[in-house]
BASE-181700 format. One record per residue: residue number from 1; residue in one letter; y, z, x of N, C-alpha, C, O in turn. Coordinates in Angstrom, 1 decimal. Layout:
BEGIN
resi NUM, resn A, n_yy Y, n_zz Z, n_xx X, ca_yy Y, ca_zz Z, ca_xx X, c_yy Y, c_zz Z, c_xx X, o_yy Y, o_zz Z, o_xx X
...
//
This chain:
BEGIN
resi 1, resn M, n_yy -1.1, n_zz -0.2, n_xx 0.9, ca_yy -0.2, ca_zz 0.2, ca_xx 0.4, c_yy 1.2, c_zz 0.2, c_xx 0.7, o_yy 1.4, o_zz 1.3, o_xx 1.2
resi 2, resn S, n_yy 2.4, n_zz -0.6, n_xx 0.7, ca_yy 3.3, ca_zz -0.9, ca_xx 1.0, c_yy 4.2, c_zz 0.6, c_xx 1.2, o_yy 3.9, o_zz 1.7, o_xx 0.7
resi 3, resn K, n_yy 5.2, n_zz 0.4, n_xx 2.0, ca_yy 6.1, ca_zz 1.7, ca_xx 1.9, c_yy 6.9, c_zz 1.5, c_xx 0.9, o_yy 7.3, o_zz 2.2, o_xx 0.0
resi 4, resn K, n_yy 7.1, n_zz 0.2, n_xx 1.1, ca_yy 8.4, ca_zz 0.4, ca_xx -0.8, c_yy 7.7, c_zz 1.0, c_xx -1.7, o_yy 7.8, o_zz 2.1, o_xx -2.2
resi 5, resn M, n_yy 6.3, n_zz -0.4, n_xx -1.7, ca_yy 5.8, ca_zz 0.6, ca_xx -2.9, c_yy 5.5, c_zz 2.2, c_xx -3.1, o_yy 5.6, o_zz 2.8, o_xx -4.1
resi 6, resn S, n_yy 5.2, n_zz 2.5, n_xx -2.3, ca_yy 4.8, ca_zz 4.5, ca_xx -1.9, c_yy 6.7, c_zz 4.9, c_xx -2.4, o_yy 6.8, o_zz 5.0, o_xx -3.6
resi 7, resn Y, n_yy 7.5, n_zz 4.9, n_xx -1.9, ca_yy 8.8, ca_zz 5.5, ca_xx -2.6, c_yy 8.1, c_zz 5.2, c_xx -3.9, o_yy 7.1, o_zz 5.9, o_xx -4.3
resi 8, resn L, n_yy 8.8, n_zz 3.9, n_xx -4.8, ca_yy 9.1, ca_zz 3.4, ca_xx -5.9, c_yy 8.0, c_zz 4.3, c_xx -6.6, o_yy 8.5, o_zz 4.7, o_xx -7.6
resi 9, resn L, n_yy 6.6, n_zz 4.9, n_xx -6.4, ca_yy 5.2, ca_zz 5.7, ca_xx -7.1, c_yy 6.3, c_zz 6.9, c_xx -6.8, o_yy 6.5, o_zz 7.5, o_xx -7.8
resi 10, resn V, n_yy 6.7, n_zz 7.1, n_xx -6.1, ca_yy 7.0, ca_zz 8.9, ca_xx -5.2, c_yy 7.5, c_zz 9.1, c_xx -6.4, o_yy 7.1, o_zz 10.0, o_xx -7.2
resi 11, resn I, n_yy 8.9, n_zz 7.8, n_xx -6.6, ca_yy 10.0, ca_zz 7.7, ca_xx -7.3, c_yy 10.0, c_zz 8.1, c_xx -9.0, o_yy 10.6, o_zz 9.0, o_xx -9.5
resi 12, resn I, n_yy 8.9, n_zz 6.9, n_xx -9.7, ca_yy 8.7, ca_zz 7.3, ca_xx -11.3, c_yy 7.9, c_zz 8.5, c_xx -11.6, o_yy 7.9, o_zz 9.0, o_xx -12.8
resi 13, resn L, n_yy 7.1, n_zz 9.2, n_xx -10.6, ca_yy 6.6, ca_zz 10.3, ca_xx -10.4, c_yy 7.6, c_zz 11.6, c_xx -10.4, o_yy 7.6, o_zz 12.7, o_xx -11.0
resi 14, resn M, n_yy 8.2, n_zz 11.2, n_xx -9.7, ca_yy 9.5, ca_zz 11.9, ca_xx -10.1, c_yy 10.5, c_zz 12.9, c_xx -11.5, o_yy 11.0, o_zz 14.0, o_xx -11.8
resi 15, resn L, n_yy 10.1, n_zz 10.8, n_xx -11.7, ca_yy 10.9, ca_zz 11.2, ca_xx -13.1, c_yy 9.9, c_zz 11.6, c_xx -14.6, o_yy 10.4, o_zz 12.2, o_xx -15.6
resi 16, resn L, n_yy 8.8, n_zz 11.1, n_xx -14.4, ca_yy 7.9, ca_zz 11.5, ca_xx -14.9, c_yy 8.0, c_zz 13.1, c_xx -15.1, o_yy 8.4, o_zz 13.7, o_xx -16.1
resi 17, resn L, n_yy 7.4, n_zz 13.7, n_xx -13.8, ca_yy 8.0, ca_zz 15.1, ca_xx -14.0, c_yy 8.9, c_zz 15.8, c_xx -14.6, o_yy 8.7, o_zz 16.8, o_xx -15.4
resi 18, resn T, n_yy 10.1, n_zz 15.1, n_xx -14.0, ca_yy 11.5, ca_zz 15.9, ca_xx -14.5, c_yy 11.8, c_zz 15.8, c_xx -16.5, o_yy 12.2, o_zz 16.9, o_xx -17.0
resi 19, resn A, n_yy 11.6, n_zz 15.2, n_xx -17.0, ca_yy 11.5, ca_zz 14.1, ca_xx -18.2, c_yy 10.7, c_zz 15.5, c_xx -19.1, o_yy 11.4, o_zz 16.0, o_xx -20.0
resi 20, resn S, n_yy 8.9, n_zz 16.2, n_xx -18.8, ca_yy 8.7, ca_zz 16.8, ca_xx -18.8, c_yy 9.5, c_zz 18.3, c_xx -18.9, o_yy 9.6, o_zz 19.0, o_xx -19.9
resi 21, resn L, n_yy 9.9, n_zz 18.6, n_xx -17.8, ca_yy 10.7, ca_zz 19.9, ca_xx -17.7, c_yy 11.4, c_zz 19.8, c_xx -19.2, o_yy 11.2, o_zz 20.5, o_xx -20.2
resi 22, resn F, n_yy 12.2, n_zz 19.0, n_xx -19.0, ca_yy 13.1, ca_zz 19.2, ca_xx -20.4, c_yy 12.9, c_zz 18.6, c_xx -21.7, o_yy 13.6, o_zz 17.9, o_xx -22.5
resi 23, resn A, n_yy 11.4, n_zz 19.2, n_xx -21.6, ca_yy 10.9, ca_zz 18.2, ca_xx -23.0, c_yy 11.0, c_zz 19.9, c_xx -24.4, o_yy 10.2, o_zz 20.8, o_xx -24.4
resi 24, resn T, n_yy 11.9, n_zz 19.7, n_xx -25.1, ca_yy 12.0, ca_zz 20.8, ca_xx -26.0, c_yy 10.7, c_zz 20.9, c_xx -27.5, o_yy 10.3, o_zz 19.9, o_xx -28.0
resi 25, resn N, n_yy 10.3, n_zz 22.2, n_xx -27.9, ca_yy 10.1, ca_zz 22.2, ca_xx -29.4, c_yy 10.0, c_zz 23.4, c_xx -29.5, o_yy 10.3, o_zz 24.1, o_xx -28.6
resi 26, resn F, n_yy 9.7, n_zz 23.8, n_xx -30.8, ca_yy 9.9, ca_zz 24.6, ca_xx -31.2, c_yy 8.9, c_zz 25.5, c_xx -32.2, o_yy 8.2, o_zz 24.5, o_xx -32.8
resi 27, resn E, n_yy 8.5, n_zz 26.4, n_xx -32.7, ca_yy 7.6, ca_zz 26.8, ca_xx -33.4, c_yy 8.3, c_zz 27.0, c_xx -35.0, o_yy 9.6, o_zz 27.1, o_xx -35.1
resi 28, resn I, n_yy 7.1, n_zz 27.2, n_xx -36.5, ca_yy 8.0, ca_zz 27.8, ca_xx -37.1, c_yy 6.9, c_zz 27.8, c_xx -37.9, o_yy 5.8, o_zz 27.4, o_xx -37.7
resi 29, resn S, n_yy 7.5, n_zz 28.3, n_xx -39.3, ca_yy 6.3, ca_zz 28.9, ca_xx -39.9, c_yy 6.9, c_zz 29.7, c_xx -41.3, o_yy 7.8, o_zz 30.6, o_xx -41.0
resi 30, resn G, n_yy 6.8, n_zz 29.7, n_xx -42.0, ca_yy 7.7, ca_zz 30.0, ca_xx -43.8, c_yy 8.3, c_zz 29.5, c_xx -44.3, o_yy 7.9, o_zz 28.4, o_xx -44.5
resi 31, resn H, n_yy 9.7, n_zz 29.7, n_xx -45.1, ca_yy 10.3, ca_zz 29.9, ca_xx -46.2, c_yy 11.2, c_zz 28.9, c_xx -45.5, o_yy 11.3, o_zz 28.9, o_xx -44.3
resi 32, resn I, n_yy 11.8, n_zz 27.9, n_xx -46.3, ca_yy 12.6, ca_zz 27.0, ca_xx -45.7, c_yy 14.1, c_zz 27.3, c_xx -47.5, o_yy 13.9, o_zz 27.3, o_xx -48.7
resi 33, resn N, n_yy 14.5, n_zz 27.4, n_xx -47.2, ca_yy 15.6, ca_zz 28.1, ca_xx -48.3, c_yy 17.0, c_zz 27.2, c_xx -48.6, o_yy 17.8, o_zz 27.1, o_xx -49.6
resi 34, resn T, n_yy 16.9, n_zz 26.8, n_xx -47.4, ca_yy 18.5, ca_zz 25.7, ca_xx -47.4, c_yy 18.2, c_zz 24.6, c_xx -46.7, o_yy 17.3, o_zz 24.7, o_xx -45.9
resi 35, resn N, n_yy 19.1, n_zz 23.6, n_xx -46.7, ca_yy 18.9, ca_zz 22.0, ca_xx -46.3, c_yy 18.7, c_zz 21.9, c_xx -44.7, o_yy 19.6, o_zz 22.0, o_xx -43.9
resi 36, resn T, n_yy 17.7, n_zz 21.7, n_xx -44.4, ca_yy 16.8, ca_zz 21.6, ca_xx -43.1, c_yy 16.9, c_zz 19.8, c_xx -42.3, o_yy 16.8, o_zz 18.8, o_xx -43.0
resi 37, resn T, n_yy 17.0, n_zz 19.8, n_xx -41.1, ca_yy 17.0, ca_zz 19.0, ca_xx -41.0, c_yy 16.8, c_zz 19.1, c_xx -39.3, o_yy 17.7, o_zz 19.5, o_xx -38.6
resi 38, resn W, n_yy 15.2, n_zz 18.5, n_xx -38.6, ca_yy 15.2, ca_zz 18.9, ca_xx -37.6, c_yy 15.5, c_zz 17.4, c_xx -36.4, o_yy 15.3, o_zz 16.2, o_xx -36.5
resi 39, resn T, n_yy 16.0, n_zz 18.3, n_xx -35.7, ca_yy 16.8, ca_zz 17.0, ca_xx -34.7, c_yy 16.6, c_zz 17.7, c_xx -33.4, o_yy 16.2, o_zz 18.9, o_xx -33.3
resi 40, resn G, n_yy 16.9, n_zz 17.0, n_xx -32.4, ca_yy 16.4, ca_zz 16.8, ca_xx -30.8, c_yy 15.9, c_zz 18.1, c_xx -29.7, o_yy 16.3, o_zz 18.9, o_xx -28.8
resi 41, resn V, n_yy 14.5, n_zz 17.7, n_xx -30.4, ca_yy 13.5, ca_zz 18.2, ca_xx -30.8, c_yy 12.5, c_zz 17.5, c_xx -29.9, o_yy 12.6, o_zz 16.3, o_xx -30.3
resi 42, resn D, n_yy 11.8, n_zz 17.5, n_xx -29.1, ca_yy 10.2, ca_zz 16.7, ca_xx -29.3, c_yy 9.3, c_zz 17.2, c_xx -30.4, o_yy 8.9, o_zz 16.5, o_xx -31.4
resi 43, resn T, n_yy 8.9, n_zz 18.6, n_xx -30.0, ca_yy 8.1, ca_zz 18.8, ca_xx -30.6, c_yy 8.2, c_zz 19.9, c_xx -31.9, o_yy 8.4, o_zz 20.9, o_xx -31.3
resi 44, resn V, n_yy 8.2, n_zz 20.2, n_xx -33.2, ca_yy 7.7, ca_zz 21.2, ca_xx -33.6, c_yy 6.3, c_zz 21.2, c_xx -34.3, o_yy 5.6, o_zz 20.5, o_xx -35.0
resi 45, resn K, n_yy 6.0, n_zz 22.6, n_xx -33.6, ca_yy 5.0, ca_zz 23.4, ca_xx -34.1, c_yy 4.6, c_zz 24.2, c_xx -35.2, o_yy 5.1, o_zz 25.3, o_xx -35.3
resi 46, resn V, n_yy 3.4, n_zz 23.6, n_xx -36.1, ca_yy 3.5, ca_zz 24.2, ca_xx -37.7, c_yy 2.7, c_zz 25.5, c_xx -37.3, o_yy 1.6, o_zz 25.2, o_xx -37.0
resi 47, resn T, n_yy 2.7, n_zz 27.2, n_xx -37.2, ca_yy 1.8, ca_zz 27.3, ca_xx -37.0, c_yy 1.4, c_zz 28.1, c_xx -38.4, o_yy 0.6, o_zz 29.0, o_xx -38.3
resi 48, resn N, n_yy 1.9, n_zz 27.9, n_xx -39.3, ca_yy 1.5, ca_zz 29.2, ca_xx -40.4, c_yy 2.1, c_zz 28.0, c_xx -41.5, o_yy 2.7, o_zz 27.0, o_xx -41.2
resi 49, resn N, n_yy 1.8, n_zz 28.6, n_xx -43.4, ca_yy 2.4, ca_zz 27.3, ca_xx -44.0, c_yy 3.6, c_zz 27.8, c_xx -44.0, o_yy 3.7, o_zz 29.0, o_xx -44.0
resi 50, resn I, n_yy 4.8, n_zz 27.1, n_xx -44.1, ca_yy 5.6, ca_zz 26.1, ca_xx -44.7, c_yy 5.7, c_zz 26.5, c_xx -46.1, o_yy 4.6, o_zz 26.6, o_xx -46.7
resi 51, resn F, n_yy 7.5, n_zz 26.7, n_xx -47.0, ca_yy 7.1, ca_zz 26.8, ca_xx -48.0, c_yy 8.5, c_zz 26.0, c_xx -48.1, o_yy 9.3, o_zz 26.6, o_xx -47.5
resi 52, resn V, n_yy 8.9, n_zz 25.0, n_xx -48.6, ca_yy 10.5, ca_zz 24.3, ca_xx -48.8, c_yy 10.4, c_zz 24.2, c_xx -50.5, o_yy 9.6, o_zz 23.7, o_xx -51.3
resi 53, resn D, n_yy 11.9, n_zz 25.4, n_xx -50.9, ca_yy 12.2, ca_zz 25.3, ca_xx -52.0, c_yy 12.9, c_zz 24.7, c_xx -52.7, o_yy 14.0, o_zz 24.5, o_xx -52.1
resi 54, resn N, n_yy 12.7, n_zz 23.9, n_xx -54.7, ca_yy 12.6, ca_zz 23.0, ca_xx -54.8, c_yy 14.6, c_zz 22.5, c_xx -55.1, o_yy 15.6, o_zz 23.2, o_xx -55.4
resi 55, resn S, n_yy 14.5, n_zz 21.6, n_xx -55.1, ca_yy 15.8, ca_zz 20.9, ca_xx -54.4, c_yy 16.3, c_zz 20.9, c_xx -53.1, o_yy 17.3, o_zz 20.3, o_xx -52.8
resi 56, resn I, n_yy 15.5, n_zz 21.7, n_xx -52.4, ca_yy 16.0, ca_zz 21.6, ca_xx -50.4, c_yy 15.5, c_zz 20.1, c_xx -49.8, o_yy 14.5, o_zz 19.6, o_xx -50.3
resi 57, resn T, n_yy 15.9, n_zz 19.6, n_xx -49.2, ca_yy 15.6, ca_zz 18.6, ca_xx -48.4, c_yy 15.3, c_zz 19.3, c_xx -47.1, o_yy 15.9, o_zz 20.2, o_xx -46.5
resi 58, resn L, n_yy 13.7, n_zz 18.5, n_xx -46.5, ca_yy 13.5, ca_zz 19.4, ca_xx -45.3, c_yy 13.5, c_zz 17.9, c_xx -44.5, o_yy 12.6, o_zz 17.2, o_xx -44.8
resi 59, resn T, n_yy 14.1, n_zz 17.6, n_xx -43.7, ca_yy 14.5, ca_zz 15.8, ca_xx -42.8, c_yy 13.9, c_zz 16.1, c_xx -41.5, o_yy 14.3, o_zz 17.0, o_xx -40.7
resi 60, resn I, n_yy 12.9, n_zz 15.2, n_xx -41.6, ca_yy 12.5, ca_zz 15.3, ca_xx -39.5, c_yy 13.4, c_zz 13.9, c_xx -38.9, o_yy 13.2, o_zz 12.7, o_xx -39.2
resi 61, resn D, n_yy 14.0, n_zz 14.3, n_xx -38.2, ca_yy 14.2, ca_zz 12.3, ca_xx -37.4, c_yy 13.1, c_zz 12.0, c_xx -37.0, o_yy 12.0, o_zz 12.6, o_xx -37.0
resi 62, resn P, n_yy 13.3, n_zz 10.5, n_xx -36.6, ca_yy 12.2, ca_zz 9.8, ca_xx -36.4, c_yy 11.9, c_zz 10.1, c_xx -34.7, o_yy 12.5, o_zz 9.8, o_xx -33.7
resi 63, resn G, n_yy 10.9, n_zz 10.9, n_xx -35.0, ca_yy 10.7, ca_zz 10.5, ca_xx -32.5, c_yy 10.4, c_zz 11.8, c_xx -32.9, o_yy 11.5, o_zz 12.2, o_xx -32.4
resi 64, resn I, n_yy 10.1, n_zz 12.7, n_xx -33.3, ca_yy 9.7, ca_zz 14.4, ca_xx -33.2, c_yy 8.2, c_zz 14.2, c_xx -33.9, o_yy 7.8, o_zz 13.7, o_xx -34.9
resi 65, resn F, n_yy 7.6, n_zz 15.0, n_xx -32.9, ca_yy 5.8, ca_zz 15.2, ca_xx -33.2, c_yy 5.9, c_zz 16.4, c_xx -34.3, o_yy 6.5, o_zz 17.4, o_xx -34.0
resi 66, resn V, n_yy 5.4, n_zz 16.3, n_xx -35.2, ca_yy 5.0, ca_zz 17.4, ca_xx -35.9, c_yy 3.1, c_zz 17.8, c_xx -35.4, o_yy 2.0, o_zz 17.1, o_xx -35.2
resi 67, resn E, n_yy 3.5, n_zz 19.0, n_xx -35.2, ca_yy 2.0, ca_zz 19.6, ca_xx -34.5, c_yy 1.6, c_zz 21.1, c_xx -35.5, o_yy 2.1, o_zz 22.2, o_xx -35.2
resi 68, resn F, n_yy 0.6, n_zz 20.7, n_xx -36.6, ca_yy 0.4, ca_zz 21.7, ca_xx -37.5, c_yy -1.3, c_zz 22.3, c_xx -36.5, o_yy -2.3, o_zz 21.8, o_xx -36.1
resi 69, resn Q, n_yy -0.9, n_zz 23.3, n_xx -36.5, ca_yy -2.2, ca_zz 23.8, ca_xx -35.9, c_yy -2.8, c_zz 24.6, c_xx -36.6, o_yy -3.9, o_zz 25.1, o_xx -36.3
//
């Protein structure tokens, strides 16, 4: 492998590792009684039941991964 290719590989690995350090997630369960938007995070982990009141809107922005545990 050429030296140039090795440097490129190292840079790509560093970018991938750095991106994972800034990944954000939060855990949620329980009662949602106000209009809520899940935004600005990578993953929402649902750890127990979620209850959304009638006439309340839960909006999940595109690209957010919702994980049910």
